[in-house]
N, C-alpha and C positions, 0 to 999 in steps of 0.2 A: 653847413646847414644848421638849423635851429634844433633845440632839444626835442621838438615835435616830429623829428624824423620818423617815418612810419616803421621802419625796421627796428630802430632803437626802442620805440614805444612797444612794439610787439615783444621784443626781448625783455624789456622791463616788466611786462605783465607776467613773465614766467619766473621772476626772481624768487619768489617764495617756494615755488615748486622745485627750482634748481637747487636751492639751499637744502631743502628736505631730501632730495634725491642724493646730492653729494654726501650729506651726513650719513644717510643709510649705507651708501657704498663704503664710506670711511669705516663704519663699524664692522664691516664684513670683508676685509681685504683678502686677496688671494695671490699667491706667488705665481711667478712665470710658469706657463704651461699647465696651470691648475685653475684657470679663470672660469670654471664651469658655471658657478652660480652668478657671477658677474655677467657672463654672456647671456644666460637665461633671463636676467633682469633686463638687459638691453633688448632682447627679442620681445619680451612682454611689453615694454614701454613702446616700442615701435609698432607692435600689433595694435595697441590701444589707440595709437595715432592714425592707424590705417596706412602706415608706411610699409611696403613689402620689403622683406629681407631674405638673405640667403646665408646659411652657415658656410664658412670658408675655412678649411683646415680644421684643426681640433677644436679651437674655441673662438676663432675669428668670426666676425659678422660683417656683411656688407649689405647696406640698405640703399634703396633708390627713391629719391624724390623726383618724379617725372614732371617736367615742365611742358613747354609748347611742343617739344619734339625730343628725340634722343640721338640726333645727329652729332651733337657735341656735348661733352660732359666735363665737369670739374669733380675731382676727388678730394674729399675732406677726411682727415684721419684723427683718431684719438686712441691712445694706448690705455690698457686696462689693468696691468699687473701692479702688484705692491712689492714691498721689500721685506727681507728677513730681519726686521728691526723691532725691538720691544718698545712700544710707544710709552712716552713719559709725559703725557698730557692728562694727568689725573683729574684736572679741573673741567675737562670737556665731557659733557654728558654723552657725546657721540664718539668717544674714543674707541679705538679698536677693541673688539671683543675676541680677537683671535690671538692667543699668546704668541709672542715672537714675530708677529707679522703686522705691518702697518703701511698705510699710504703715506709715505714720507717724501713723495716726489710730485704730488699733485695730480696723479692719474685719475683719482676719483673725480676731481674737478673737470678733467679733460672729457671723461665719459659723460658727465652731466651736461657740459656745454655742447657736445656734439648731439646729444639727444634733444637739447633745447633748440639747436639749429635745425634739426629735423622738423620740430614743431613749428618753428617760424617759417621755414621754407615751404612747408605745406600750405601755410596761409598765403604765401606769395607765389605759389606754383604757376599761376596764370601769367606772371611776369617773367618767369624763367625762360630765357631763350635757349633752352637746352635742358639737360637733366643733371642731377647731382648724385654722386656715389658717396655714401657715408661709411667709412671703413673703421671698424672697431678692432684693434690689433692686440693680439696676445703677446706676451713674452718680450716686450721691448727691453726690459732691464737685463735680460740675458742675451740681447742682440738678435732675438728671433722675431718671428711673426710677419716680416715683410714679404718673404718669398712667396708664400701662398696668396697673399693679398694682391701682389703685383701680377702673379700668374692669372688670377681671376680677372683683374682689370684689363689684361691684355686683349680680351675679347671685345672690349668696348672702346668707343672713340673718346677716351679721356685725353684732354689737351692741357690740363693744368692741375697741380696738386697744392694743397694748403693744409697747414696744421698750426695749432697753437700750443705753446708750452707756458703754463703759468710759472712766473719766475719770482723767487723770493728776494732777489737783490734789487728789484725794481718796485718803486712805490705804487701802491694801488692807484689806479686811474691813469697810469702811464703805459705806453706801448712802444715796442721797438720792432721795426720791420725793415731795417736797411738791407741793401743788397750786399752780395759778396760772401766770403767765408764767414760762417757764424759759429760753427762748432767743429771740433777736430774729429778726424778719423781715430778709431780706437782699435788697436790690435792687442790680443791677449798673449802674453809671452810666458811659456812654461819651460823650465829647464830641469831635467832630472839628471843628477850627477851620481855616478856609481864609482865606488872606491873599494877598498879592502878594509874590513873592520879589524880592530885589534885593541889591546889594552892601552889605556892612555899613558901608561908608564913606558911603553915601547912604541912610540909613534913611527919609528923607522921601519917597523915590521908591517905597517899597513899603508893604505893610500887614503888620505883624509879628504872626504868630500866637503866638509865644512870649511876647511881652509880654501879649497878651490872655489866654493860658493862665495866666500867673503871677497876673494880676489876678483871674482866675476862682477860682483856688484860695483866695486870700485873701478874696474877696467871699463865696464860699460858706461858708467857715469862720465869718465874721462873721454871716452869715444864720442859721446853725444856733444861734447864741447869742441871737438876738433873736426868732425866730419859733416856738420850741417851749418849752413849759413846762419850766423847768430841773429840775423834780422828775421829769420823764419821761426815761428813758434813750433817747438817740438819738445817732448819730454818722455823719459823712460824711468818709471819708478817701480820698485818692488815692494809689495805689501805682504808677501808670504815667503818665509824661509823656515822650512821644517826639516829637522834631522835629529836622530838619536833619542835615547831615553835615560841615559845615565851620564853623570858628569865625568866619570873615569873610563869611559869606553868610547873609542873612536868608531862611529857607525859606518855602515857600508854604503849608505845612500843619503842624499840630501835633495830637497825639492825647493825650487824657487819659482814664484809666480808673480808677474807684474803686468803693467800696462804701458803700451807705447802709444803716444798721442802725436799726431802729425797734422799739418795744415796745408801741405803741398804734396801732390802725388809723387813727384820725383824723389822727395825726401823719404816718403814712406817706402818706396821700392828700394832705395839705396840702403836705408837702415835695416831692412830685412836681411840683406846680404852682409852688412857690416856686423850685425848682431851675431849671425852665424859664424863669421870669421873669428870674432873675439871669443865666443863661447868655445869653439873648437880649439883655438890656440891656448887659451887660458887653462882649460881642462887638461890639455896635453902637458902643459908645463908642470902640473901637479900629479901627472901620471894617472889622472882620472879619466873616465869615459863620460861623455855628455850626450844627452838626447834633447834636442831643441824642438819645440812645437810652437809655431806662431799661428794663432787663429784669428781670423777677421771678426771684428765686432761691428760697430757702426761705421758707416762711410762718412767722409767729409760732408758736412752740411753746408751747401752754398746756395744762398738765396739768389734767384734769377732777377736781373735788374728790372725788366718790364713788370714782372709780377709784384716786386717790392714797391715799385712806384705806384701801382694800382692800389696796393694795400695801404700805403701811406695816405692816398687820397680818401680811401674808405674811412680810415681811422680819424682823419682830420675832419671830415664831414660829419661823422657820427658823434665825435667826442670833443672836437675843437682842436685847432692846430697845436695848442700847448701840450696836448696829451701825447703827441708823437715825438719820441726822443731817440737820440743815438745812444747805443750801448755797446761796450767793447765786445769783440769776439770772445768766445769761451773755449777753454781746453777740454771741457766735458764733451761727451759723445751722445748722440741721439740717432737711432737708425732710421729716422724719417729721411736722412740723407740718401737712403736706398731709393726712396720715391723720387727725390730730386735728381738722381742720376738718370732716371727714366723720363720724367716729365719736368717742364719748367714750372716753377712755383716757389714757395717760400714757407718758412716757419716763422710765425710771429711770437714774440715774447710779451706776455701780458702780465703786468705787475700785480703782485698780491701781497706786498710788504706793508705792514702796518704795525709799528712797534707798540702803539697803544693797546692793540688787541693781542699782543704776544706773537704776532705773525712776523717774526724777524729772524727765524732760525734758517740755516742753510738746508738745501735739499739733502735728503738722506740723514738728517739729524733726528734723534728720537723725540724732539719737541717741535718738529716741523708742523706748521699749520698755515692757513691762508686767510686773507681777507676776502670773504665770500661776496663782497660787493662787486668784485671783478667778474663774477660768473656771467651776468647778463651782458657785460661788455664783450666777452668772448663769443657769446651766442650771436650778438649783433654783427660782430666782425666776420664770423663764419658766413652768415647769411648775406651780408652786403657784398663781401668779396665774391661769393658765388654768383649773385645777381649781376654784378658788374663784369665779372670775368666772362660770363656767357654772352653778355651783350657785346663785349669787346671782341670775342671770338666769332660772333655770328657773321 
């Protein structure tokens, strides 16, 4: 379609409001499970639009744009939490005002876009052949927030789910919506090793948990190369190894924490068992005791084919066929996969990279920022996908 597409024009008319809202949210970031002020801002904006909302869980919010009926529904989702990172964008007048906390993953933009979608969908509510649930989620960075939203949505005839993640590796103006596995499952792996402390001059009188932990890191790395099909993407990395307080004392305990990423359910299940086997056998070989805890984070995020095809048509008609690109699957995790285990749908990646603006840093980097010109595109995609989904599902 031409640039005069009515949904795109409605989204463009919100651009200045979107930028201002996103920058205000950026200045006042809140960590997972603490998104009280953000949730209150969401409620205030929805109320000003005349969009009814309900509080769900501690800080979650679900709003409803009612169309011609409520017999079928589409759920849209945005996450609200920030990260424990000290922002290093001193040149930005809207940089974080909260020490040690910043929106380094684009969730401020996600909230702004979903509120913008509420605004646009209200304008087109007479054309909605169903209704739209707008879900504002807490605690995504900690793997939380989905259970209470899904429990709430279970009472409604939701037939499709959609989310957008602003993505710093994709140029602003480009969008990826292809089907299939898009992000990995993430499991948190914690290993507590218990030994017997002693003087470093007499290691034979103790049981060294540091030596056992070092062997564990190596043994688990080798296990990953021998127990999983090398054509399947999978990784196990440890970012935390803590033990001891003095260089001449063998401590009694050591703690390792890492992340397991998998893209096939069978691999995930097998690796849980294999990690336990290697942890127990390695610890025993050093006479140490091991306690293993594997906690589920985000589910595998798999875009459903029919929904992805529809999103591609939406993006092409809104922005031109050249805007729709293929982008490799990612080993990062995003718990919108929990929604896609329940409902057909997809997560779209909307590009926000613009090196000229300094928007070229990776997610979770202290200098992360976005090209805000993408915000109205996300709004238009949310709204057009909802309109076409409900027409398709009617």
